[in-house]
LUMKOLTOR-81609 format. One record per residue (C-alpha): residue number from 1; x, y, z; residue in three letters. Coordinates in pm, 1 decimal. Last residue first. Layout:
<sites>
<site seq="NUM" x="X" y="Y" z="Z" type="ALA"/>
...
</sites>
This chain:
<sites>
<site seq="371" x="1814.4" y="594.5" z="-2515.8" type="ASN"/>
<site seq="370" x="1999.3" y="584.8" z="-2183.5" type="PHE"/>
<site seq="369" x="2045.3" y="961.8" z="-2155.5" type="HIS"/>
<site seq="368" x="1704.7" y="1066.9" z="-2283.8" type="LYS"/>
<site seq="367" x="1528.0" y="813.2" z="-2063.4" type="LYS"/>
<site seq="366" x="1732.2" y="929.8" z="-1763.3" type="ALA"/>
<site seq="365" x="1645.6" y="1295.7" z="-1831.1" type="LEU"/>
<site seq="364" x="1275.4" y="1212.6" z="-1852.5" type="ALA"/>
<site seq="363" x="1294.6" y="1023.1" z="-1522.4" type="VAL"/>
<site seq="362" x="1476.2" y="1316.3" z="-1357.2" type="ARG"/>
<site seq="361" x="1211.2" y="1557.6" z="-1486.3" type="GLN"/>
<site seq="360" x="942.7" y="1330.2" z="-1342.9" type="GLU"/>
<site seq="359" x="1117.4" y="1333.8" z="-1005.3" type="TYR"/>
<site seq="358" x="1147.1" y="1714.2" z="-1009.3" type="ALA"/>
<site seq="357" x="776.7" y="1746.1" z="-1089.5" type="ASP"/>
<site seq="356" x="703.0" y="1515.7" z="-795.8" type="ARG"/>
<site seq="355" x="912.3" y="1734.7" z="-562.9" type="ALA"/>
<site seq="354" x="730.3" y="2051.1" z="-674.8" type="ILE"/>
<site seq="353" x="392.3" y="1879.0" z="-639.3" type="ARG"/>
<site seq="352" x="486.5" y="1762.5" z="-288.7" type="ILE"/>
<site seq="351" x="560.9" y="2123.0" z="-189.4" type="ASP"/>
<site seq="350" x="223.2" y="2224.6" z="-332.1" type="GLU"/>
<site seq="349" x="48.8" y="1956.0" z="-127.6" type="LEU"/>
<site seq="348" x="221.1" y="2065.9" z="194.5" type="PHE"/>
<site seq="347" x="136.8" y="2432.6" z="136.3" type="TYR"/>
<site seq="346" x="-230.0" y="2347.6" z="67.2" type="PRO"/>
<site seq="345" x="-238.6" y="2128.6" z="383.7" type="LEU"/>
<site seq="344" x="-72.4" y="2378.2" z="620.4" type="GLU"/>
<site seq="343" x="-399.4" y="2542.2" z="724.7" type="LYS"/>
<site seq="342" x="-521.7" y="2199.0" z="835.0" type="LEU"/>
<site seq="341" x="-235.5" y="2168.8" z="1079.8" type="THR"/>
<site seq="340" x="53.7" y="1922.5" z="1059.5" type="LEU"/>
<site seq="339" x="81.4" y="1645.5" z="1315.8" type="ALA"/>
<site seq="338" x="412.8" y="1549.2" z="1477.3" type="GLN"/>
<site seq="337" x="342.7" y="1678.1" z="1829.4" type="PRO"/>
<site seq="336" x="-11.7" y="1531.8" z="1822.9" type="GLY"/>
<site seq="335" x="105.1" y="1172.1" z="1802.5" type="ASP"/>
<site seq="334" x="-211.9" y="1015.8" z="1950.6" type="VAL"/>
<site seq="333" x="-501.3" y="1171.1" z="2146.5" type="LEU"/>
<site seq="332" x="-480.2" y="1500.2" z="1955.7" type="ALA"/>
<site seq="331" x="-557.7" y="1798.4" z="2181.7" type="VAL"/>
<site seq="330" x="-248.2" y="2002.2" z="2093.4" type="LYS"/>
<site seq="329" x="-273.4" y="1898.2" z="1726.8" type="PRO"/>
<site seq="328" x="-604.3" y="2085.9" z="1683.1" type="GLU"/>
<site seq="327" x="-745.8" y="2033.4" z="1331.9" type="PRO"/>
<site seq="326" x="-508.0" y="1737.5" z="1281.8" type="HIS"/>
<site seq="325" x="-277.2" y="1618.0" z="1006.3" type="PHE"/>
<site seq="324" x="-57.8" y="1307.4" z="996.5" type="ASP"/>
<site seq="323" x="95.4" y="1184.2" z="671.8" type="VAL"/>
<site seq="322" x="82.4" y="874.4" z="452.0" type="LEU"/>
<site seq="321" x="243.7" y="960.4" z="118.4" type="VAL"/>
<site seq="320" x="197.4" y="722.5" z="-174.7" type="MET"/>
<site seq="319" x="387.1" y="642.3" z="-492.6" type="ASN"/>
<site seq="318" x="741.1" y="729.2" z="-384.9" type="ALA"/>
<site seq="317" x="981.2" y="799.1" z="-675.0" type="GLY"/>
<site seq="316" x="1305.8" y="922.2" z="-517.7" type="ALA"/>
<site seq="315" x="1183.2" y="1283.9" z="-547.9" type="ILE"/>
<site seq="314" x="881.0" y="1178.5" z="-344.8" type="VAL"/>
<site seq="313" x="1090.3" y="1026.0" z="-65.9" type="GLY"/>
<site seq="312" x="1325.6" y="1323.9" z="-36.6" type="GLN"/>
<site seq="311" x="1031.0" y="1564.8" z="-56.9" type="ALA"/>
<site seq="310" x="864.0" y="1389.8" z="235.1" type="THR"/>
<site seq="309" x="1195.3" y="1403.9" z="424.5" type="VAL"/>
<site seq="308" x="1209.5" y="1783.3" z="389.3" type="HIS"/>
<site seq="307" x="841.0" y="1822.0" z="472.2" type="MET"/>
<site seq="306" x="875.6" y="1632.7" z="801.3" type="VAL"/>
<site seq="305" x="1187.2" y="1837.5" z="881.7" type="ASP"/>
<site seq="304" x="978.2" y="2154.8" z="855.3" type="LEU"/>
<site seq="303" x="1103.2" y="2418.2" z="611.0" type="ILE"/>
<site seq="302" x="1207.7" y="2757.9" z="748.9" type="ASN"/>
<site seq="301" x="1550.7" y="2738.2" z="578.9" type="ASP"/>
<site seq="300" x="1709.8" y="2704.9" z="924.7" type="PRO"/>
<site seq="299" x="1520.4" y="2372.7" z="971.7" type="ALA"/>
<site seq="298" x="1198.2" y="2352.1" z="1173.4" type="LEU"/>
<site seq="297" x="1108.8" y="2071.9" z="1411.7" type="ASP"/>
<site seq="296" x="745.9" y="1961.8" z="1392.6" type="ARG"/>
<site seq="295" x="811.3" y="1617.3" z="1541.9" type="SER"/>
<site seq="294" x="804.8" y="1241.1" z="1487.4" type="GLY"/>
<site seq="293" x="1048.2" y="1229.2" z="1195.6" type="VAL"/>
<site seq="292" x="984.5" y="877.9" z="1059.7" type="SER"/>
<site seq="291" x="634.2" y="856.7" z="1203.0" type="HIS"/>
<site seq="290" x="525.8" y="1171.1" z="1020.4" type="SER"/>
<site seq="289" x="724.2" y="1101.6" z="702.9" type="PRO"/>
<site seq="288" x="532.5" y="782.5" z="618.5" type="ASP"/>
<site seq="287" x="642.4" y="679.7" z="268.3" type="ILE"/>
<site seq="286" x="445.3" y="446.7" z="43.5" type="CYS"/>
<site seq="285" x="584.9" y="228.2" z="-235.1" type="VAL"/>
<site seq="284" x="379.1" y="72.5" z="-515.2" type="PRO"/>
<site seq="283" x="453.5" y="-299.6" z="-534.8" type="MET"/>
<site seq="282" x="599.9" y="-463.7" z="-845.4" type="ARG"/>
<site seq="281" x="903.9" y="-588.8" z="-655.8" type="THR"/>
<site seq="280" x="1284.9" y="-577.2" z="-644.0" type="LEU"/>
<site seq="279" x="1333.3" y="-254.8" z="-841.5" type="ARG"/>
<site seq="278" x="1041.8" y="-73.8" z="-680.7" type="LYS"/>
<site seq="277" x="1163.6" y="-180.3" z="-335.3" type="VAL"/>
<site seq="276" x="1511.8" y="-46.6" z="-413.0" type="VAL"/>
<site seq="275" x="1375.6" y="276.9" z="-561.5" type="PRO"/>
<site seq="274" x="1200.9" y="363.6" z="-230.4" type="VAL"/>
<site seq="273" x="1485.7" y="228.5" z="-15.0" type="HIS"/>
<site seq="272" x="1650.3" y="570.7" z="12.0" type="ALA"/>
<site seq="271" x="1337.4" y="658.4" z="212.3" type="PHE"/>
<site seq="270" x="1477.1" y="490.5" z="523.3" type="ASP"/>
<site seq="269" x="1453.8" y="774.6" z="780.0" type="VAL"/>
<site seq="268" x="1603.5" y="659.7" z="1110.5" type="PHE"/>
<site seq="267" x="1321.1" y="689.6" z="1360.3" type="ASN"/>
<site seq="266" x="1187.5" y="953.1" z="1602.5" type="ARG"/>
<site seq="265" x="1428.2" y="1209.8" z="1462.3" type="HIS"/>
<site seq="264" x="1693.9" y="1344.7" z="1697.6" type="PRO"/>
<site seq="263" x="1833.1" y="1086.6" z="1654.8" type="ASP"/>
<site seq="262" x="1833.7" y="843.9" z="1360.6" type="GLY"/>
<site seq="261" x="2133.5" y="648.5" z="1487.5" type="MET"/>
<site seq="260" x="1925.7" y="580.5" z="1796.4" type="ASN"/>
<site seq="259" x="1756.9" y="299.4" z="1604.8" type="THR"/>
<site seq="258" x="1400.7" y="199.5" z="1511.1" type="LYS"/>
<site seq="257" x="1387.7" y="221.8" z="1132.4" type="MET"/>
<site seq="256" x="1172.5" y="467.4" z="939.8" type="GLY"/>
<site seq="255" x="820.3" y="444.8" z="803.6" type="ARG"/>
<site seq="254" x="855.7" y="281.7" z="460.9" type="LEU"/>
<site seq="253" x="526.5" y="132.2" z="344.0" type="GLY"/>
<site seq="252" x="476.9" y="-139.5" z="80.9" type="PHE"/>
<site seq="251" x="147.7" y="-132.4" z="-106.9" type="ILE"/>
<site seq="250" x="-29.9" y="-464.2" z="-165.6" type="VAL"/>
<site seq="249" x="-304.8" y="-554.7" z="-408.9" type="LYS"/>
<site seq="248" x="-163.8" y="-908.2" z="-443.6" type="SER"/>
<site seq="247" x="-433.8" y="-1065.2" z="-227.1" type="ASN"/>
<site seq="246" x="-443.6" y="-1441.7" z="-281.3" type="GLY"/>
<site seq="245" x="-275.1" y="-1614.0" z="14.0" type="GLU"/>
<site seq="244" x="67.4" y="-1587.2" z="-148.5" type="SER"/>
<site seq="243" x="9.8" y="-1213.4" z="-188.6" type="ALA"/>
<site seq="242" x="-28.4" y="-1148.6" z="182.9" type="LEU"/>
<site seq="241" x="267.0" y="-1370.6" z="277.2" type="TYR"/>
<site seq="240" x="468.6" y="-1193.8" z="4.2" type="GLU"/>
<site seq="239" x="429.9" y="-870.0" z="198.4" type="ALA"/>
<site seq="238" x="592.3" y="-1040.3" z="497.0" type="ALA"/>
<site seq="237" x="870.0" y="-1156.8" z="264.6" type="ASN"/>
<site seq="236" x="929.4" y="-792.7" z="176.5" type="LEU"/>
<site seq="235" x="960.7" y="-717.1" z="548.5" type="SER"/>
<site seq="234" x="1220.8" y="-990.1" z="598.4" type="GLU"/>
<site seq="233" x="1417.1" y="-867.9" z="297.2" type="GLU"/>
<site seq="232" x="1414.2" y="-509.5" z="428.8" type="LEU"/>
<site seq="231" x="1569.8" y="-629.7" z="751.8" type="THR"/>
<site seq="230" x="1396.5" y="-627.7" z="1088.4" type="ILE"/>
<site seq="229" x="1354.7" y="-379.5" z="1374.3" type="GLY"/>
<site seq="228" x="1099.8" y="-129.2" z="1244.7" type="PHE"/>
<site seq="227" x="898.0" y="-379.3" z="1041.4" type="GLY"/>
<site seq="226" x="808.7" y="-220.3" z="708.7" type="ARG"/>
<site seq="225" x="448.5" y="-108.9" z="684.1" type="LYS"/>
<site seq="224" x="204.2" y="-315.3" z="481.8" type="LEU"/>
<site seq="223" x="-73.3" y="-120.2" z="309.8" type="LEU"/>
<site seq="222" x="-338.9" y="-366.1" z="197.5" type="VAL"/>
<site seq="221" x="-608.5" y="-360.7" z="-69.2" type="PRO"/>
<site seq="220" x="-963.6" y="-447.8" z="38.1" type="HIS"/>
<site seq="219" x="-1218.8" y="-698.3" z="-91.1" type="ARG"/>
<site seq="218" x="-997.6" y="-998.5" z="-163.5" type="GLN"/>
<site seq="217" x="-970.5" y="-1149.8" z="183.9" type="GLN"/>
<site seq="216" x="-720.2" y="-1433.4" z="206.1" type="ARG"/>
<site seq="215" x="-424.7" y="-1198.1" z="245.5" type="GLY"/>
<site seq="214" x="-570.5" y="-1043.5" z="561.1" type="VAL"/>
<site seq="213" x="-597.7" y="-1390.0" z="713.7" type="ILE"/>
<site seq="212" x="-247.6" y="-1491.1" z="608.6" type="LYS"/>
<site seq="211" x="-95.9" y="-1165.6" z="735.6" type="LEU"/>
<site seq="210" x="-274.7" y="-1207.2" z="1070.8" type="LEU"/>
<site seq="209" x="-129.0" y="-1558.2" z="1103.3" type="GLU"/>
<site seq="208" x="216.0" y="-1427.9" z="1011.5" type="PHE"/>
<site seq="207" x="236.5" y="-1154.2" z="1271.8" type="ASN"/>
<site seq="206" x="572.8" y="-1054.3" z="1129.9" type="GLN"/>
<site seq="205" x="473.3" y="-707.5" z="1010.5" type="THR"/>
<site seq="204" x="246.5" y="-671.8" z="1312.6" type="ASN"/>
<site seq="203" x="447.3" y="-412.9" z="1507.2" type="ARG"/>
<site seq="202" x="512.2" y="-210.0" z="1189.8" type="THR"/>
<site seq="201" x="143.4" y="-168.4" z="1122.8" type="GLY"/>
<site seq="200" x="-68.9" y="-366.1" z="877.9" type="ILE"/>
<site seq="199" x="-305.2" y="-120.6" z="708.5" type="GLN"/>
<site seq="198" x="-630.1" y="-218.8" z="544.3" type="LEU"/>
<site seq="197" x="-726.9" y="18.0" z="264.7" type="MET"/>
<site seq="196" x="-1093.6" y="101.0" z="301.0" type="VAL"/>
<site seq="195" x="-1339.1" y="216.1" z="35.0" type="GLY"/>
<site seq="194" x="-1616.7" y="474.4" z="63.0" type="THR"/>
<site seq="193" x="-1994.5" y="519.2" z="86.2" type="PRO"/>
<site seq="192" x="-2063.1" y="145.3" z="127.9" type="ASN"/>
<site seq="191" x="-2427.3" y="192.5" z="234.8" type="GLY"/>
<site seq="190" x="-2364.1" y="298.9" z="595.4" type="THR"/>
<site seq="189" x="-2446.7" y="-38.3" z="751.2" type="GLN"/>
<site seq="188" x="-2259.8" y="-223.8" z="478.6" type="GLU"/>
<site seq="187" x="-1944.7" y="-21.7" z="544.9" type="LEU"/>
<site seq="186" x="-1986.2" y="-66.1" z="921.1" type="ALA"/>
<site seq="185" x="-2021.7" y="-444.1" z="880.2" type="GLU"/>
<site seq="184" x="-1715.5" y="-460.3" z="656.2" type="ASN"/>
<site seq="183" x="-1506.5" y="-262.2" z="904.8" type="ILE"/>
<site seq="182" x="-1619.7" y="-478.3" z="1197.0" type="GLU"/>
<site seq="181" x="-1549.9" y="-796.2" z="1000.3" type="ASP"/>
<site seq="180" x="-1198.6" y="-678.6" z="915.9" type="ILE"/>
<site seq="179" x="-1144.4" y="-575.2" z="1278.4" type="HIS"/>
<site seq="178" x="-1212.7" y="-931.0" z="1391.4" type="SER"/>
<site seq="177" x="-887.6" y="-1037.5" z="1221.4" type="GLU"/>
<site seq="176" x="-685.3" y="-836.1" z="1471.6" type="HIS"/>
<site seq="175" x="-451.0" y="-536.2" z="1460.6" type="THR"/>
<site seq="174" x="-608.4" y="-322.0" z="1191.1" type="ILE"/>
<site seq="173" x="-478.3" y="6.8" z="1057.0" type="GLU"/>
<site seq="172" x="-705.5" y="223.8" z="845.4" type="MET"/>
<site seq="171" x="-636.1" y="390.9" z="511.3" type="ALA"/>
<site seq="170" x="-960.1" y="549.7" z="387.1" type="VAL"/>
<site seq="169" x="-1021.8" y="544.3" z="11.5" type="VAL"/>
<site seq="168" x="-1275.5" y="732.9" z="-203.2" type="LYS"/>
<site seq="167" x="-1325.3" y="1049.5" z="0.5" type="ILE"/>
<site seq="166" x="-1602.4" y="1245.2" z="-170.2" type="GLY"/>
<site seq="165" x="-1692.1" y="1469.3" z="122.6" type="TYR"/>
<site seq="164" x="-2023.6" y="1309.0" z="219.8" type="LYS"/>
<site seq="163" x="-1894.2" y="958.9" z="150.4" type="GLY"/>
<site seq="162" x="-1599.9" y="1005.0" z="385.0" type="ALA"/>
<site seq="161" x="-1837.9" y="1155.8" z="638.9" type="LEU"/>
<site seq="160" x="-2052.0" y="843.1" z="638.6" type="GLU"/>
<site seq="159" x="-1742.4" y="619.9" z="663.4" type="PHE"/>
<site seq="158" x="-1601.9" y="802.3" z="966.7" type="VAL"/>
<site seq="157" x="-1950.4" y="822.4" z="1118.4" type="TYR"/>
<site seq="156" x="-2002.7" y="447.9" z="1098.5" type="PRO"/>
<site seq="155" x="-1644.9" y="353.5" z="1205.2" type="LEU"/>
<site seq="154" x="-1628.7" y="545.3" z="1534.8" type="CYS"/>
<site seq="153" x="-1757.5" y="275.0" z="1769.3" type="GLU"/>
<site seq="152" x="-1579.0" y="1.2" z="1575.2" type="LYS"/>
<site seq="151" x="-1247.6" y="99.0" z="1732.8" type="GLY"/>
<site seq="150" x="-1229.4" y="407.3" z="1953.6" type="PHE"/>
<site seq="149" x="-849.0" y="403.2" z="1961.0" type="GLY"/>
<site seq="148" x="-603.8" y="240.0" z="2203.5" type="GLN"/>
<site seq="147" x="-533.6" y="541.2" z="2427.6" type="PHE"/>
<site seq="146" x="-229.1" y="463.5" z="2643.0" type="SER"/>
<site seq="145" x="-247.5" y="236.7" z="2947.9" type="TYR"/>
<site seq="144" x="-91.4" y="-64.8" z="2772.3" type="PRO"/>
<site seq="143" x="212.0" y="148.8" z="2676.4" type="ASN"/>
<site seq="142" x="364.4" y="52.9" z="2341.1" type="THR"/>
<site seq="141" x="38.9" y="125.7" z="2160.8" type="ARG"/>
<site seq="140" x="-166.3" y="-53.0" z="1898.3" type="PRO"/>
<site seq="139" x="-426.1" y="195.6" z="1769.6" type="LYS"/>
<site seq="138" x="-751.9" y="79.6" z="1613.4" type="TYR"/>
<site seq="137" x="-969.1" y="357.5" z="1467.2" type="ALA"/>
<site seq="136" x="-697.8" y="551.0" z="1285.4" type="GLY"/>
<site seq="135" x="-814.4" y="754.7" z="986.6" type="MET"/>
<site seq="134" x="-593.6" y="810.0" z="682.0" type="ARG"/>
<site seq="133" x="-722.1" y="997.8" z="380.0" type="THR"/>
<site seq="132" x="-784.6" y="972.0" z="8.0" type="CYS"/>
<site seq="131" x="-985.9" y="1176.4" z="-243.9" type="GLN"/>
<site seq="130" x="-802.6" y="1510.8" z="-233.0" type="GLN"/>
<site seq="129" x="-899.5" y="1816.6" z="-439.3" type="GLY"/>
<site seq="128" x="-797.5" y="2078.9" z="-184.3" type="ASN"/>
<site seq="127" x="-1149.9" y="2168.8" z="-74.2" type="GLU"/>
<site seq="126" x="-1225.4" y="1796.9" z="-43.7" type="GLN"/>
<site seq="125" x="-930.9" y="1749.5" z="192.2" type="LEU"/>
<site seq="124" x="-1040.0" y="2054.9" z="393.3" type="VAL"/>
<site seq="123" x="-1384.8" y="1900.3" z="443.9" type="LYS"/>
<site seq="122" x="-1239.0" y="1561.3" z="532.9" type="MET"/>
<site seq="121" x="-1029.6" y="1703.1" z="815.3" type="MET"/>
<site seq="120" x="-1308.8" y="1921.5" z="955.9" type="ALA"/>
<site seq="119" x="-1545.6" y="1624.0" z="944.2" type="GLU"/>
<site seq="118" x="-1305.1" y="1396.5" z="1131.2" type="VAL"/>
<site seq="117" x="-1238.8" y="1669.3" z="1390.0" type="HIS"/>
<site seq="116" x="-1610.6" y="1719.9" z="1449.8" type="GLU"/>
<site seq="115" x="-1671.9" y="1345.2" z="1479.0" type="ARG"/>
<site seq="114" x="-1421.2" y="1334.8" z="1763.5" type="THR"/>
<site seq="113" x="-1100.7" y="1141.1" z="1848.8" type="ASN"/>
<site seq="112" x="-990.6" y="949.0" z="1540.2" type="VAL"/>
<site seq="111" x="-623.5" y="853.6" z="1556.7" type="ALA"/>
<site seq="110" x="-344.2" y="929.2" z="1309.4" type="CYS"/>
<site seq="109" x="-587.6" y="1174.6" z="1155.2" type="LEU"/>
<site seq="108" x="-552.8" y="1257.6" z="787.8" type="GLY"/>
<site seq="107" x="-339.6" y="1303.2" z="478.0" type="ALA"/>
<site seq="106" x="-324.2" y="1011.2" z="236.1" type="PHE"/>
<site seq="105" x="-150.9" y="1148.8" z="-75.8" type="VAL"/>
<site seq="104" x="-144.2" y="948.4" z="-398.5" type="ASN"/>
<site seq="103" x="141.2" y="935.1" z="-651.5" type="LEU"/>
<site seq="102" x="178.0" y="769.9" z="-992.4" type="ASN"/>
<site seq="101" x="413.5" y="539.3" z="-1182.3" type="ASN"/>
<site seq="100" x="463.0" y="252.4" z="-938.4" type="GLN"/>
<site seq="99" x="92.0" y="191.0" z="-909.5" type="GLY"/>
<site seq="98" x="-229.0" y="268.8" z="-724.1" type="PHE"/>
<site seq="97" x="-524.0" y="392.5" z="-926.0" type="THR"/>
<site seq="96" x="-827.9" y="532.9" z="-745.6" type="ILE"/>
<site seq="95" x="-1182.2" y="459.7" z="-867.7" type="GLY"/>
<site seq="94" x="-1277.7" y="233.5" z="-579.0" type="ASN"/>
<site seq="93" x="-954.8" y="36.5" z="-612.1" type="TYR"/>
<site seq="92" x="-744.6" y="17.8" z="-925.1" type="GLU"/>
<site seq="91" x="-423.3" y="-177.5" z="-958.0" type="PHE"/>
<site seq="90" x="-78.5" y="-89.5" z="-1087.8" type="SER"/>
<site seq="89" x="248.6" y="-242.7" z="-1196.4" type="THR"/>
<site seq="88" x="166.7" y="-370.6" z="-1542.5" type="PRO"/>
<site seq="87" x="403.0" y="-649.5" z="-1656.5" type="ARG"/>
<site seq="86" x="751.9" y="-561.6" z="-1777.3" type="THR"/>
<site seq="85" x="936.9" y="-859.5" z="-1628.6" type="ASP"/>
<site seq="84" x="1250.4" y="-938.3" z="-1828.7" type="ASP"/>
<site seq="83" x="1385.5" y="-1110.7" z="-1515.9" type="LYS"/>
<site seq="82" x="1143.3" y="-1099.7" z="-1223.6" type="HIS"/>
<site seq="81" x="985.2" y="-807.2" z="-1043.6" type="ARG"/>
<site seq="80" x="865.4" y="-982.5" z="-728.9" type="GLY"/>
<site seq="79" x="512.2" y="-959.9" z="-592.8" type="LEU"/>
<site seq="78" x="399.3" y="-1316.3" z="-661.4" type="VAL"/>
<site seq="77" x="721.9" y="-1513.7" z="-634.5" type="ARG"/>
<site seq="76" x="911.7" y="-1289.1" z="-397.0" type="TYR"/>
<site seq="75" x="1188.7" y="-1539.3" z="-324.2" type="GLU"/>
<site seq="74" x="1355.5" y="-1503.5" z="-662.5" type="GLU"/>
<site seq="73" x="1416.0" y="-1794.9" z="-902.3" type="SER"/>
<site seq="72" x="1112.4" y="-1754.9" z="-1123.1" type="ILE"/>
<site seq="71" x="1067.7" y="-1869.7" z="-1481.5" type="ARG"/>
<site seq="70" x="826.3" y="-1654.2" z="-1679.7" type="VAL"/>
<site seq="69" x="576.2" y="-1797.1" z="-1928.5" type="ALA"/>
<site seq="68" x="409.2" y="-1597.4" z="-2204.5" type="ARG"/>
<site seq="67" x="71.2" y="-1510.3" z="-2351.7" type="GLU"/>
<site seq="66" x="-87.7" y="-1834.7" z="-2232.3" type="VAL"/>
<site seq="65" x="-452.2" y="-1882.4" z="-2337.6" type="CYS"/>
<site seq="64" x="-386.5" y="-2237.7" z="-2469.5" type="PRO"/>
<site seq="63" x="-33.0" y="-2370.7" z="-2403.0" type="LEU"/>
<site seq="62" x="251.7" y="-2244.9" z="-2623.8" type="SER"/>
<site seq="61" x="429.2" y="-2059.4" z="-2340.8" type="SER"/>
<site seq="60" x="447.2" y="-2383.6" z="-2140.4" type="MET"/>
<site seq="59" x="620.1" y="-2556.4" z="-2430.5" type="GLU"/>
<site seq="58" x="866.2" y="-2272.4" z="-2472.6" type="ASP"/>
<site seq="57" x="954.6" y="-2271.3" z="-2101.2" type="LEU"/>
<site seq="56" x="1011.0" y="-2647.9" z="-2081.0" type="ASN"/>
<site seq="55" x="908.5" y="-2780.7" z="-1740.0" type="LEU"/>
<site seq="54" x="1159.1" y="-2988.5" z="-1541.4" type="THR"/>
<site seq="53" x="1261.7" y="-2686.7" z="-1333.5" type="HIS"/>
<site seq="52" x="897.2" y="-2660.3" z="-1213.8" type="THR"/>
<site seq="51" x="921.2" y="-2921.9" z="-936.2" type="ASP"/>
<site seq="50" x="674.9" y="-2743.3" z="-708.7" type="GLY"/>
<site seq="49" x="459.4" y="-2434.1" z="-746.2" type="ILE"/>
<site seq="48" x="312.2" y="-2301.0" z="-1070.3" type="LEU"/>
<site seq="47" x="164.1" y="-1953.8" z="-1037.5" type="TYR"/>
<site seq="46" x="-115.7" y="-1871.6" z="-1282.6" type="ILE"/>
<site seq="45" x="-162.0" y="-1508.1" z="-1380.1" type="GLU"/>
<site seq="44" x="-484.0" y="-1349.3" z="-1504.0" type="THR"/>
<site seq="43" x="-520.4" y="-985.3" z="-1608.6" type="LEU"/>
<site seq="42" x="-866.6" y="-832.6" z="-1637.3" type="THR"/>
<site seq="41" x="-915.7" y="-532.2" z="-1863.9" type="GLN"/>
<site seq="40" x="-1023.8" y="-169.6" z="-1886.5" type="GLN"/>
<site seq="39" x="-1079.8" y="-49.6" z="-1528.5" type="ALA"/>
<site seq="38" x="-851.5" y="-314.6" z="-1383.8" type="GLY"/>
<site seq="37" x="-927.9" y="-655.4" z="-1237.4" type="ARG"/>
<site seq="36" x="-610.5" y="-833.9" z="-1128.7" type="GLU"/>
<site seq="35" x="-651.9" y="-1211.3" z="-1107.8" type="GLN"/>
<site seq="34" x="-435.6" y="-1469.1" z="-935.0" type="HIS"/>
<site seq="33" x="-465.0" y="-1844.9" z="-992.6" type="ILE"/>
<site seq="32" x="-262.5" y="-2093.1" z="-790.8" type="ARG"/>
<site seq="31" x="-102.2" y="-2406.9" z="-928.9" type="HIS"/>
<site seq="30" x="40.0" y="-2725.8" z="-786.2" type="GLU"/>
<site seq="29" x="320.0" y="-2934.8" z="-936.4" type="ILE"/>
<site seq="28" x="446.9" y="-3280.9" z="-842.0" type="SER"/>
<site seq="27" x="320.4" y="-3436.7" z="-1166.8" type="PRO"/>
<site seq="26" x="142.5" y="-3211.7" z="-1420.4" type="LEU"/>
<site seq="25" x="-210.4" y="-3345.4" z="-1472.1" type="ASN"/>
<site seq="24" x="-392.3" y="-3054.1" z="-1312.1" type="ASN"/>
<site seq="23" x="-194.0" y="-2816.7" z="-1531.3" type="LEU"/>
<site seq="22" x="-325.4" y="-2981.2" z="-1847.7" type="HIS"/>
<site seq="21" x="-684.4" y="-2969.2" z="-1721.7" type="ASP"/>
<site seq="20" x="-637.4" y="-2602.3" z="-1636.0" type="ILE"/>
<site seq="19" x="-517.3" y="-2527.2" z="-1988.5" type="LEU"/>
<site seq="18" x="-800.7" y="-2724.0" z="-2150.0" type="ARG"/>
<site seq="17" x="-1050.8" y="-2531.9" z="-1935.1" type="LEU"/>
<site seq="16" x="-896.3" y="-2205.0" z="-2051.8" type="TYR"/>
<site seq="15" x="-920.6" y="-2310.6" z="-2415.7" type="ASN"/>
<site seq="14" x="-1282.6" y="-2423.5" z="-2373.6" type="SER"/>
<site seq="13" x="-1384.7" y="-2086.2" z="-2233.4" type="SER"/>
<site seq="12" x="-1539.8" y="-2054.2" z="-1886.8" type="GLN"/>
<site seq="11" x="-1240.5" y="-1875.6" z="-1736.3" type="GLN"/>
<site seq="10" x="-1262.6" y="-1613.7" z="-2010.0" type="ASP"/>
<site seq="9" x="-920.0" y="-1457.9" z="-2062.3" type="THR"/>
<site seq="8" x="-952.6" y="-1079.7" z="-2043.1" type="ASP"/>
<site seq="7" x="-584.2" y="-1018.1" z="-2116.1" type="PRO"/>
<site seq="6" x="-380.9" y="-1315.8" z="-2252.6" type="THR"/>
<site seq="5" x="-250.3" y="-1533.6" z="-1973.0" type="LEU"/>
<site seq="4" x="77.1" y="-1488.5" z="-1786.5" type="ILE"/>
<site seq="3" x="199.6" y="-1828.6" z="-1672.1" type="LEU"/>
<site seq="2" x="436.1" y="-1790.2" z="-1377.9" type="ILE"/>
<site seq="1" x="710.8" y="-2038.9" z="-1289.7" type="MET"/>
</sites>
């Protein structure tokens, strides 16, 4: 069961303290408190865990500070979209809103290689009105002899340049808990010029101890990529690991499934699951067309495959696009063959705008039809 409190509930108020005292005395039931701090208000939810079927819904709804109570039967207790659930589906981080009703583009380097390339990327992002990027410092690789990323060595200049060019959020994969400390230290060292979205890659989707550790930190939101060889349900449960530990600022990433049925693409594109994830959960949904397609192959209509699948995800309602760009793809240390060039960024953004407009027109048509 979830108790949804009235907005901006003061945790020092007598009514709130009475509520907590009541919950503490419920037999065989524990509670966890989750807060979402938005630009205009703070939302508080209390998750009751244990023998909750004995609790009367009306009585729980009448407790001090409680706006309403929701009974849960689904597995995704924190992130799930439960029956009659119309709660807000967005969060704000460093001035950027992430939710199921908007779209953010994270174009950038799959792997950082030089300061010059990082600056060139961020400069063109600023010129095109973008405030988010991806920058890979830690790179888990299939081959142990492949380039593993520059790690903490590159973090200070990545963050400095992000601040210089007005980049508000940098998506960055981590593979070990020590990377969180390294990122925080580099942010402090450079004066916190930007924000970081921690990314859990497809190989670590079921690294449950890492998920717990990342979930316990409240500073950074998390982009969790779907595991490439497991079911959607298993990946959604991985996201729930993060939220169950306290961090519900989670974005779910679709990046293609590992199977030869997707050939000649690198992975089998799974963007049809965009609306499915939005229906089952309150998470914003990210698509990663670069790692789904894995090439710059061109269709007969002169549109790149990577742009075709991006449009398919956006027109299905995706809320974030994570895509590889590089100033010189031929010298990229990771995934150069799939990277778009900086000159292609305005074209890519305009193509996304067209697809987003089409999605919004579809939503308007649906409202008209069903109303």
